[in-house]
KOLVOMI-161237 format. One record per residue: residue in three letters; x, y, z of N, C-alpha, C in turn. Coordinates in steps of 0.2 Angstrom, whole numbers, padded with zeros to 4 digits, always signed. Each point is the difference from the previous one (the first is absolute). Layout:
ALAXYZXYZXYZ
...
***
This chain:
UNK+0474+0469+0509+0004+0002-0007-0006+0004-0004
UNK+0003+0008-0001-0003+0003-0005-0005-0003-0006
UNK-0006+0003+0000-0007-0005-0006+0002+0005-0004
UNK+0002+0006+0000-0003+0005-0006+0004+0007+0001
UNK+0004+0002-0007+0004+0006+0001-0003+0007+0003
UNK+0004+0002+0004-0003+0007+0005+0007+0006-0002
UNK-0004+0006-0003+0006+0005-0001+0002+0002+0006
UNK+0007+0000+0001+0002+0003+0005+0007+0005-0001
UNK-0002+0006+0004+0006+0005+0000+0005-0001+0005
UNK+0004+0000-0001+0006+0000+0006+0004+0006-0002
UNK-0001+0002+0009+0002+0007+0000+0009+0001+0005
UNK+0002+0000-0005+0007+0000+0003+0005-0006-0004
UNK+0006+0001-0003+0003-0003-0005+0007-0002+0005
UNK+0001+0000+0007+0004-0003+0002+0003-0008+0000
UNK+0003-0003+0004+0001-0007-0002-0006-0003+0001
UNK-0006+0000+0005-0004-0003+0002-0005+0001-0004
UNK-0002+0006-0002-0006+0002-0006+0002-0002-0007
UNK+0009+0000-0001-0001-0004-0007-0001-0007+0001
UNK+0004-0004+0005-0002-0006+0003-0007-0003-0002
UNK-0004+0002+0002-0007+0000+0002-0003+0001-0007
UNK+0001+0004-0002-0001+0003-0009+0000-0006-0006
UNK+0006-0002+0002+0005-0006-0004-0008-0007+0003
UNK+0001-0002+0006-0003-0005+0000-0008+0001-0002
UNK-0004+0006+0002-0006+0002-0002-0001-0002-0007
UNK+0005+0004-0006+0000-0001-0006+0000-0007-0002
UNK+0005-0003+0003+0000-0008-0002-0006-0005+0000
UNK-0003+0003+0007-0006-0004+0001-0005+0002-0005
UNK+0000+0005-0004-0005+0002-0006-0004+0006+0002
UNK+0001+0002+0005-0003+0007+0002+0001+0007-0004
UNK-0001+0005-0002+0001+0006-0002+0002+0004+0006
UNK+0007+0004-0003+0003+0000+0005+0003+0008-0003
UNK+0000+0005+0005+0003+0007-0003+0005+0003+0006
UNK+0005-0001-0001+0005+0003+0006+0001+0006+0000
UNK-0001+0004+0007+0002+0007-0001+0007+0003+0005
UNK+0004+0002-0005+0006+0002+0004+0001+0009+0002
UNK+0004+0000+0004-0001+0008+0002+0004+0003-0005
UNK+0007-0002-0004+0003+0005-0001-0002-0001-0009
UNK-0001+0004-0003-0001+0001-0008+0006-0004-0004
UNK+0006+0001+0003+0006-0005-0004+0000-0006+0002
UNK-0001-0002+0006+0000-0005+0001-0007-0006-0004
UNK-0006+0004-0001-0006-0004-0003+0004+0001-0006
UNK+0003+0004-0003+0001-0001-0007+0005-0005-0001
UNK+0005-0001+0002+0005-0005+0002-0003-0006-0001
UNK-0005-0002+0005-0002-0008+0002-0005-0001-0005
UNK-0002+0006-0003-0006-0002-0006+0003-0003-0006
UNK+0006+0003+0000+0005-0001-0007+0004-0006+0000
UNK+0004+0001+0006+0004-0007+0001-0004-0005+0003
UNK-0006+0002+0003-0003-0007+0004+0005-0004+0006
UNK+0002+0006+0004+0008-0004+0004-0002+0007+0006
UNK+0002-0001+0004-0001+0004+0008+0007-0001+0003
UNK+0005+0004-0003+0007-0002+0003+0001+0003+0007
UNK-0005+0005+0000+0001+0002+0009-0002-0004+0005
UNK-0005-0003-0002-0004-0004+0006+0001-0009-0001
UNK-0001-0001-0007+0000-0007-0001+0004+0000-0004
UNK+0006-0002-0002+0004+0000-0006+0000-0006-0003
UNK-0001-0005+0002+0000-0006-0004-0007-0003-0001
UNK-0005+0005+0000-0007-0004-0002-0001+0004-0008
UNK-0006-0002-0003-0002+0001-0008-0008+0002+0003
UNK+0001+0006-0002-0007+0003+0001-0005-0001-0007
UNK-0006-0006+0001-0004-0001-0005-0002+0005-0006
UNK+0000+0001-0006-0002+0004-0004-0009+0004+0002
UNK-0002-0008+0002-0008+0003+0000+0000+0004+0006
UNK+0006+0002+0004-0001+0006+0005+0001+0007-0002
UNK-0006+0002+0001-0002+0010-0002+0005+0003+0006
UNK+0005+0004-0001+0005+0002+0004-0002+0008-0002
UNK+0000+0005+0006-0002+0006+0000+0002+0004+0005
UNK+0001+0006-0001+0001+0003+0006-0006+0006+0002
UNK-0005+0000-0004-0005+0003+0003-0008-0004+0003
UNK-0001+0003+0005-0005-0005+0004-0005-0001-0003
UNK-0002+0005-0005-0008-0001-0003+0001-0005-0003
UNK+0005+0000-0003+0003-0006-0006-0001-0008+0002
UNK+0003+0001+0007+0001-0006+0005-0005-0003-0002
UNK-0007+0003+0005-0004-0002+0004-0007-0001-0006
UNK+0002+0000-0007-0004+0002-0006-0004-0007+0000
UNK-0006-0001+0003-0004-0007-0002+0001-0004+0006
UNK+0005+0000+0005+0003-0004+0005-0004-0001+0007
UNK-0005-0005+0000-0005-0002+0006+0006+0000+0008
UNK+0006-0003-0001+0004+0000+0004+0006+0004+0002
UNK+0001+0002+0004+0007+0007+0001+0003-0004+0005
UNK+0005-0001-0004+0006-0004+0006+0005+0006+0001
UNK+0000+0002+0006+0004+0005+0002+0008-0001+0003
UNK+0006-0001-0004+0005-0002+0002+0007+0006+0000
UNK-0003+0005+0004+0005+0004+0002+0003+0001+0007
UNK+0006+0004+0000+0000-0001+0010-0005+0001+0004
UNK-0001-0001+0005-0005+0000+0006+0002+0007+0002
UNK+0002+0002-0001+0002+0009+0002-0003+0005-0007
UNK-0002-0003-0005-0002+0003-0005-0007+0000-0004
UNK-0003-0005+0005-0007-0005-0002-0005+0006+0001
UNK-0002+0004+0006-0002+0006+0000-0001+0005-0007
UNK+0006+0002+0000+0001+0005-0008-0005-0002-0007
UNK+0004-0007+0000-0003-0004-0006-0008-0002+0001
UNK-0001-0001+0006-0008-0002-0001-0005+0008+0000
UNK+0004+0006+0001-0003+0004-0001-0002+0003-0006
UNK+0005-0001-0005+0001+0003-0007-0006-0008-0004
UNK+0000-0004+0005-0005-0006-0004-0009+0000+0003
UNK+0000+0005+0004-0006+0001+0002-0005+0002-0003
UNK+0000+0006-0004-0004+0001-0005-0002-0006-0005
UNK+0002-0006-0001+0000-0005-0003-0004-0006+0002
UNK-0001-0001+0007-0002-0005+0004-0008+0001-0001
UNK-0002-0007-0001-0005-0001+0000-0002-0007+0003
UNK-0008-0002-0001-0002-0006+0004+0003-0005-0003
UNK+0002-0002-0005+0002-0006-0001+0008-0001-0001
UNK+0003+0006+0003+0007-0001+0002+0001-0004+0005
UNK+0007-0004-0001+0003-0004+0007+0007+0001-0002
UNK-0001+0004+0007+0009+0002+0001+0004-0005+0006
UNK+0007-0004-0004+0004-0004+0004+0006+0004+0000
UNK+0001+0000+0007+0008+0001+0001+0005-0005+0001
UNK+0005+0001-0001+0005-0003+0001+0007+0005+0004
UNK-0002+0006+0001+0003+0003+0005+0003-0002+0005
UNK+0005-0001+0003+0000-0002+0009+0003+0006+0004
UNK-0003+0003+0003+0002+0005+0005-0006+0004+0005
UNK+0003+0004+0004-0006+0004+0003+0002+0006+0000
UNK-0004+0005-0002-0001+0008-0003+0004+0003+0007
UNK+0004+0002+0000+0003+0004+0004-0004+0006+0005
UNK-0004+0004-0005-0004+0005+0003-0005-0003+0007
UNK-0003-0005-0007-0007-0002+0004+0001-0006+0004
UNK+0006-0005-0001+0001-0005+0003-0007-0006-0004
UNK-0001+0002-0005-0006-0003-0004+0003-0006-0005
UNK-0001-0006-0001+0000-0006-0003-0001+0002-0006
UNK+0001-0003-0006-0001+0002-0006-0008+0000-0002
UNK-0002-0006+0001-0007-0001+0000-0005+0009+0004
UNK+0003+0000+0006-0002+0006+0003-0001+0006-0004
UNK+0007+0000-0002+0002+0007-0006-0006-0002-0005
UNK+0000-0004-0004-0005+0001-0005-0006+0000+0003
UNK-0004-0003+0003-0006+0003+0004-0001+0007+0002
UNK+0005+0002+0002+0000+0008+0002+0001+0005-0006
UNK+0000-0005-0007+0001+0006-0003-0007-0002-0005
UNK-0002-0005-0002-0005-0003-0003-0005-0003+0006
UNK-0003+0006+0004-0006+0000+0004-0006-0003-0003
UNK+0001-0002-0007-0006-0003-0002-0001-0007-0002
UNK+0007-0001+0001+0000-0008+0001-0002-0004+0004
UNK-0002-0006-0001-0003-0005+0003+0006-0007+0003
UNK-0003-0003+0004+0006-0003+0003+0002-0006-0005
UNK-0003+0000-0006+0001-0005-0004+0003+0002-0007
UNK+0003+0009+0001+0004+0003-0006+0008-0001+0002
UNK+0000-0002+0008+0007+0002+0001+0002-0008+0003
UNK+0006-0002-0005+0004-0005+0003+0008+0001+0001
UNK+0003-0003+0003+0007-0002-0002+0003-0007-0002
UNK+0006+0000-0003+0002-0005-0001+0008-0002+0002
UNK+0001-0003+0006+0005-0002+0003+0005-0006+0000
UNK+0006+0001+0004+0001-0008+0001+0009-0001-0003
UNK+0003-0006+0002+0006+0000-0001+0002+0000-0008
UNK+0001+0006-0005+0001+0000-0007+0004+0004-0003
UNK+0008-0002-0001+0004+0004-0003-0003+0000-0007
UNK+0000+0007-0002-0002+0002-0009+0004-0005-0003
UNK+0006+0000+0000+0006-0002-0003-0003-0008-0003
UNK-0002-0001+0005-0002-0011+0001-0008+0000-0005
UNK-0005+0004+0003-0005+0001-0002+0001+0001-0008
UNK+0003+0008-0002+0002+0001-0008+0002-0007-0004
UNK+0001-0006+0003+0003-0006-0001-0005-0006-0001
UNK-0003+0002+0002-0006-0004+0003+0004-0008+0004
UNK+0001+0002+0004+0004-0004+0005-0005+0001+0005
UNK-0003-0009+0003-0004+0001+0005-0003+0005+0005
UNK-0006+0002+0002+0000+0005+0005-0005+0000+0003
UNK-0001+0003+0007-0007-0001+0003-0001+0006+0003
UNK-0006+0004-0001+0000+0007+0002-0008-0001+0004
UNK-0002+0006+0004-0006-0002+0002-0006+0006-0001
UNK-0005+0000-0003-0004+0007-0002-0004-0001+0008
UNK+0000+0007+0002-0004+0002+0005-0005+0006+0000
UNK-0007-0001+0001-0003+0005-0001-0006-0001+0006
UNK-0004+0007+0003-0005-0002+0005-0006-0003-0002
UNK-0001-0001-0009-0004-0003+0000+0003-0007-0003
UNK-0003-0005+0001+0003-0007-0004-0001-0002-0007
UNK-0006+0004-0003+0000+0000-0006+0005+0004-0004
UNK+0001+0005+0002+0006+0006-0002+0005-0004-0002
UNK+0003-0003+0006+0007-0004+0000-0001-0005-0003
UNK-0004-0005-0001-0003-0006-0005+0002+0002-0008
UNK-0001+0007-0001-0002+0004-0005+0007+0000-0003
UNK+0006+0002+0004+0006+0002+0001+0005-0007-0001
UNK-0004-0004+0003+0003-0008-0003-0001-0001-0006
UNK-0006+0002-0002-0002-0005-0006+0004+0006-0008
UNK+0001+0005+0002+0004+0004-0004+0009-0002-0001
UNK+0002+0000+0006+0006+0000+0001+0003-0008-0001
UNK-0004-0006+0002+0002-0005+0000+0002-0003-0007
UNK+0008-0003+0001+0002-0004-0007+0003-0006+0002
UNK+0002-0004-0003+0001-0007+0001+0007+0001+0005
UNK+0005+0006-0001+0004+0000+0004-0001+0007+0005
UNK-0005+0003+0000-0001+0005+0006-0006-0003+0004
UNK-0001-0004+0005-0005-0002+0004-0002+0005+0005
UNK-0006+0003+0000-0002+0004+0004-0005-0003+0004
UNK+0000+0001+0008-0004-0001+0005-0004+0007+0002
UNK-0005-0003+0003-0004+0007+0003-0002+0001+0007
UNK+0000+0006+0003-0001+0000+0008-0003+0008+0001
UNK-0005+0000+0003-0002+0006+0001+0002+0004+0007
UNK+0005-0003+0002+0004+0006+0006+0004+0004-0003
UNK-0004+0005-0003+0005+0006-0004+0005+0002+0003
UNK-0005+0001+0007+0007+0005+0004+0006-0005+0001
UNK-0002-0005+0003+0007-0005+0003+0005-0001-0008
UNK-0003+0000-0005+0003-0003-0007+0003+0006+0001
UNK-0001+0008-0001+0004+0004-0001+0006+0002+0005
UNK-0002-0001+0005+0005+0001+0007+0006-0005-0003
UNK-0003-0005+0000+0005-0008+0000+0005+0004-0008
UNK-0001+0001-0003+0003+0002-0006+0003+0006-0001
UNK+0000+0005+0004+0001+0007+0002+0007-0001+0005
UNK-0002-0003+0006+0005-0001+0004+0004-0004-0001
UNK+0000-0006-0003+0006-0003-0003+0004+0003-0004
UNK+0000+0005-0003+0007+0003-0003+0002+0005+0005
UNK+0000+0001+0006+0002+0004+0007+0007-0007+0001
UNK-0005-0006+0002+0004-0006+0002+0006-0002-0005
UNK+0000+0001-0007+0004-0003-0004+0005+0006-0002
UNK-0001+0006+0003+0007+0004+0002+0002-0002+0004
UNK-0003-0002+0007+0005-0001+0006+0003-0008-0004
UNK-0003-0004-0002+0004-0005-0003+0006+0000-0004
UNK-0002+0004-0005+0007+0003-0004+0005+0004+0006
UNK-0002+0004+0004+0007+0003+0005+0003-0006+0003
UNK-0006-0004+0003+0004-0006+0002+0006-0005-0004
UNK-0002+0000-0006+0004-0002-0004+0005+0004-0002
UNK+0000+0007-0001+0005+0005-0002+0005-0002+0007
UNK-0001+0002+0005+0005-0001+0005+0002-0007+0002
UNK-0001-0005-0004+0002-0006+0000-0002-0006+0007
UNK-0006+0002+0001-0003-0006+0004-0004-0004-0003
UNK+0000-0006+0004-0002-0005-0004-0008-0004-0001
UNK+0001-0007-0001-0007-0002-0002-0005+0001+0007
UNK+0005+0000+0007-0004+0002+0006-0004+0004+0000
UNK+0003+0006-0003-0002+0007+0003-0007+0001-0005
UNK+0002-0004-0006-0006+0001-0007-0006-0003+0003
UNK+0001-0005+0003-0006-0005+0003-0003+0005+0004
UNK+0003+0001+0004-0002+0005+0007-0004+0005-0002
UNK+0002+0005-0006-0004+0006-0001-0005-0004-0005
UNK+0000-0004-0004-0006-0002-0003-0006-0001+0005
UNK+0003-0007+0005-0007-0001+0006-0003+0006+0004
UNK+0005+0005+0003-0001+0003+0004-0004+0006-0004
UNK+0004+0002-0008-0005+0005-0004-0007-0004-0001
UNK-0003-0005+0000-0004-0002-0002-0006+0001+0007
UNK+0004+0000+0004-0004+0001+0010-0001+0008-0003
UNK+0004+0004-0002-0001+0007-0001-0006+0002-0004
UNK+0000-0003-0006-0005+0000-0004-0008+0001+0002
UNK+0001-0008+0003-0007-0002+0003-0002+0004+0005
UNK+0004+0002+0005-0001+0005+0006-0004+0006-0004
UNK+0003+0003-0004-0003+0007-0004-0008-0004-0003
UNK+0001-0004-0004-0005+0000-0004-0006+0000+0005
UNK+0001-0006+0005-0006-0002+0007-0003+0006+0002
UNK+0005+0006+0001-0001+0004+0003-0005+0005-0005
UNK+0000-0001-0007-0003+0004-0004-0006-0002-0003
UNK-0002-0008+0004-0007-0003-0002+0003-0006-0005
UNK+0006-0002-0002+0002-0003-0006-0001-0009+0004
UNK-0002-0005-0003-0002-0006+0002+0010-0001+0002
UNK-0001-0006+0004+0007-0003+0002+0003-0003-0005
UNK-0003-0005-0003+0000-0007-0004+0003+0004-0007
UNK-0001+0007-0002+0001+0001-0006+0008+0000+0001
UNK+0004+0002+0005+0008+0002+0000+0001-0008-0003
UNK-0003-0006+0002+0005-0005-0001-0001-0003-0007
UNK-0004+0005-0006+0000+0000-0005+0003+0000-0006
UNK+0001+0002-0006+0002+0002-0006+0002+0007+0002
UNK-0004+0004+0002+0002+0010+0001+0005+0000+0006
UNK-0001-0007+0006+0004+0002+0006+0005-0003-0001
UNK+0001-0007+0003+0007-0004+0000+0001-0002-0008
UNK-0002-0001-0005+0000+0000-0008+0005+0007-0001
UNK-0003+0005-0001+0003+0004-0003+0007+0003+0005
UNK-0002+0001+0007+0007+0001+0003+0006-0004+0000
UNK+0000-0007-0001+0005-0005-0004+0003+0003-0006
UNK-0004+0000-0003+0002+0002-0007+0005+0007+0000
UNK-0004+0005+0003+0004+0006+0000+0006+0001+0004
UNK-0001-0005+0005+0008+0001+0006+0004-0005-0004
UNK-0002-0004-0002+0006-0006-0003+0004+0002-0008
UNK-0006+0004-0003+0002+0000-0008+0007+0006-0001
UNK+0003-0001-0003+0006+0004-0003-0003+0006-0006
UNK-0005-0003-0003-0008+0003-0004-0001+0006+0003
UNK-0003+0000+0008-0003+0004+0005+0004+0008+0000
UNK-0003+0005-0002+0004+0005+0000-0002+0003+0007
UNK-0003-0001+0005+0000+0001+0006+0005-0002+0003
UNK+0001-0007+0000+0004-0005+0003+0007+0004-0002
UNK+0002+0001-0008+0007+0002-0001+0001+0006+0001
UNK-0006+0006+0002+0003+0007+0003+0002-0001+0007
UNK-0003-0005+0002+0003-0003+0009+0008-0002-0001
UNK+0000-0003-0006+0007-0003+0001+0005+0005-0001
UNK-0003+0004-0005+0007+0006+0000+0000+0004+0006
UNK-0005+0002+0003+0001+0003+0007+0004-0004+0006
UNK-0002-0006-0001+0004-0004+0003+0007-0001+0000
UNK+0002+0002-0007+0007+0001-0002+0003+0008-0001
UNK-0005+0003+0005+0005+0007+0002-0002+0006-0004
UNK-0003-0002-0006-0004+0006-0003-0006+0003+0003
UNK-0001+0007-0002-0006+0003+0004-0007-0001-0004
UNK-0004+0001+0004-0007+0000-0004-0001+0004-0006
UNK+0004+0007-0002+0000+0005-0004+0004-0005-0007
UNK+0005-0001+0004+0004-0004-0008-0002-0006-0002
UNK-0004-0005+0003-0004-0005-0001-0005+0001-0005
UNK-0005+0007+0002-0005+0001-0002+0002+0004-0009
UNK+0005+0004+0000+0003+0003-0004+0003-0005-0005
UNK+0002-0006-0001+0002-0005-0003-0004-0005-0004
UNK-0009-0002+0005-0006-0003-0002-0001+0003-0006
UNK-0003-0003-0006-0005+0002-0005-0006-0002+0002
UNK-0001-0005+0006-0007-0001+0000-0003+0003+0007
UNK-0005+0001+0003-0001+0001+0008+0000-0006+0004
UNK+0003+0002+0006-0001-0005+0004-0006+0003+0005
UNK-0004-0003+0000-0006+0000+0003+0000+0001+0008
UNK+0004-0004+0002+0000+0000+0007+0003+0007+0005
UNK+0003+0004-0004+0004+0005+0003-0005+0004+0003
UNK-0004+0002-0005-0006+0004+0003-0006-0004+0005
UNK+0000-0005-0002-0005-0005+0004+0002+0000+0007
UNK+0008+0000+0000+0001-0001+0008-0002+0007+0004
UNK+0001+0007-0004-0003+0004+0005-0008+0000+0002
UNK-0002-0004-0005-0008+0000+0001-0003-0005+0005
UNK+0004-0004-0002+0000-0008+0006+0001+0001+0006
UNK+0006+0004+0003+0001+0002+0005-0005+0006+0004
UNK-0003+0005-0004-0003+0004+0002-0007-0003+0003
UNK-0002-0005-0006-0005-0005+0003+0001-0002+0006
UNK+0004-0005+0001+0002-0003+0006-0001+0004+0006
UNK+0003+0007+0001+0001+0004+0004-0007+0001+0003
UNK-0003+0001-0005-0007+0003+0001-0006-0005+0004
UNK+0004-0007-0003-0005-0004+0003+0000-0005+0006
UNK+0008+0005+0001+0005-0006+0006+0001-0007-0001
UNK+0001+0000-0007+0003-0009-0002+0007+0002-0001
UNK+0004-0007+0006+0007+0002+0000+0002-0006-0008
UNK+0005+0006-0003+0002-0002-0006+0008+0002+0001
UNK+0004-0005+0002+0006+0000+0001+0006+0000-0005
UNK-0002-0004-0004+0004-0001-0007+0000+0007-0005
UNK-0008+0002+0001-0003+0004-0006+0004+0007+0005
UNK+0001+0001+0007+0002+0005+0003+0008-0002-0002
UNK+0004-0003+0000+0008+0000-0002+0000+0002-0007
UNK-0004-0002-0004+0001+0000-0009-0002+0009+0000
UNK-0004+0002+0004-0003+0008+0002+0006+0003+0002
UNK+0004-0003+0004+0006+0005+0003+0007+0001-0004
UNK+0000-0006-0004+0005+0000-0004-0001+0004-0006
UNK-0006+0001-0004-0002+0003-0006-0001+0009+0001
UNK-0001-0001+0007-0002+0008-0001+0003+0003+0007
UNK+0003-0003+0004+0002+0001+0007+0010+0001+0000
UNK+0002-0001-0007+0008-0003+0000+0002-0005+0005
UNK-0003-0004+0003+0002-0005+0004+0002-0007-0003
UNK+0005+0001+0002+0007-0006-0003-0006-0008+0000
UNK+0002-0002-0005-0004-0008+0001+0001-0003+0006
UNK+0008-0002+0001+0001-0004+0006-0002+0002+0006
UNK+0000+0007+0001-0004+0004+0006-0007-0003+0000
UNK-0004+0000-0006-0005-0003-0001-0004-0004+0003
UNK+0005-0005-0002-0001-0008+0001+0002-0002+0007
UNK+0005+0003+0004+0002+0002+0005-0009+0000+0004
UNK+0000+0006-0001-0007+0001+0005-0006-0002-0002
UNK+0000-0007-0005-0006-0006+0000+0002-0003+0004
UNK+0007-0003+0000+0002-0007+0002+0000+0001+0009
UNK+0000+0007+0002+0001+0000+0007-0008+0004+0004
UNK-0004-0001-0004-0006+0001+0002-0003-0005+0004
UNK-0005+0000+0006-0003-0003+0005+0000-0007-0002
UNK+0000-0004+0004-0002-0008-0003-0005+0000-0001
UNK-0005-0005-0004-0005+0001-0002-0003-0008+0000
UNK-0007-0003+0000-0003-0006+0000-0003+0000-0008
UNK+0004-0003-0004-0005-0002-0007-0005-0004+0000
UNK-0004+0004-0001-0009-0003+0000-0004+0005-0004
UNK+0004+0002-0006-0002+0005-0005-0006-0002-0003
UNK-0002-0008-0002-0006-0002-0002-0005+0001+0004
UNK+0001-0002+0006-0006+0000+0004-0002+0007+0004
UNK+0004+0004+0002+0000+0006+0003+0005+0006-0002
UNK-0001+0005+0000+0004+0006+0001+0002+0002+0004
UNK-0002-0002+0007+0003+0003+0009+0005-0002+0000
UNK+0004-0003-0002+0007-0003+0002+0005+0004-0004
UNK-0002+0003-0007+0005+0003-0005+0003+0006+0004
***
């Protein structure tokens, strides 16, 4: 549990950024929350309410809300990056002149950058070239923002290449209702937390077309095998995928109606186009653009990811969901030994 207040700048006033700002403020930390749009910042500051992203939550008066980045990071030793993953680089470039040796950067953005195929921590290291390993961390895990804002019991994992950095994040973010574990397999945590959004789209599509629990269980189980194969190929530790960032986050994202990626998939399974669904959404479904990155990564590494490939074909190649499912079911027979060896997959 944290022992002293730490000044935190939360960069991004979406649902997750707002929820963590509330949690941090309730734990006694000085918090500044940055919103990209001036009108949104003004409304939240006066109404103490974020109707677009977290309508049922009350924002404590102690949280300073602003649309000026320089104001948001004033006096903050911890920067929490809570913008969509494809926007992390742009925000980081704006923050770069103010970075110093005391700054701890924590990302909660889940995704893989399309152009570079970098994870969020790799993007941050690429921008903040002078950053030490103990200055960059991520906070991932099964955590709906709506529930964290209500102080519903939640567990997440803080990961950094440096254990002391992970423990520092643990110390800052841990509360009686937000339990934080630590893990130094940064690559594994990020791959698990990013690719599960692709599987959530698959699970939603399955629900949307009317498939049952059997199909959902297959997506989760075989999807976990896909995440593990890709992660291990990238140097991650196999055990990470059985933890909070792996099976934990995958279950909550694939099963819950609060999941934007699952809901996007559900609408597509019901017959809507990707363009129609995205036009109706107020929040970003990270899994869409992550699907493109993951598919490119898998092909470059010669890693077999049939569920991901099916989602890619539905999203970007106009393949009907039922046709994609038939393709999955008619693949050549395999032996299930994915925990022991990938050779049979």
